[in-house]
N, C-alpha and C positions, 0 to 999 in steps of 0.2 A: 685122099682119105677124108678130108673135111667135106668134100662134095658128096661122097657116098654116104657119109654120116648124116648130112643134111637131108638127103633124099630118103633116108630110112631103110633102104635096101640097095643091093647091088643093081646098077644099071649101067649099060655101056655109055660112055661119054668120049668125046674127042676134043682136043684143044683147038680153040679158035684163035685166041690171042694171048700172049704173055708179054708183059712189060716190066722190066726190073730196073730199079734205081739203086745203085750202090752209093752210100753216103759217107761211110767211114769204115776202117777195118775194126774187127773185134779185138779188143785187148785181152779179154779174159773169158771168152766164151759168150754165147748168146742165148737168148730166149726167143722162142717163136710163137706168134699168135696168129690164128687164122680167123677170118670173118667172112661169112656169106652175105653179100650185099643184096643179091637178087636171086631168088629161086623160082624161075619161070618155067613155063611148059616146055620151051625149047632151049633156053639159055640159062646158064648158071654163072653168076659173076661173083668173084671173090677177091679178097685182099689178104696178103700175108705180110706181117711186119716182123723184122728181126731187130732185137734190141741188145745192146751190150749189157751184160749182167752187172758189172761194177758201176758204170756211169749212168745206166738206164737210158742212154741216148740211142736214137734210132740209127741203125747201121744199114738197113736195106728195107725197101718196100717193093713188093711184087703185086701187080694187078693181073688177074687172069680171067679169061672167059672160056667156058666150056659149052659145047652143044650136047644136048641129050639125044641119043640115037634111039 
């Protein structure tokens, strides 16, 4: 959803790479933030962070790369 939003319109994309680091369990639910690091002609690189709501500590970090078709 974040990639399509950054592109401004629907475009077919495919996953090139996903890397996930789980750091701690969520004790009371989580908040999710997305960030587009690079919006290129061929590749889109993004990062997703999941934080614990109560402690504000990072629970997971996902890096992803998509190819624009």
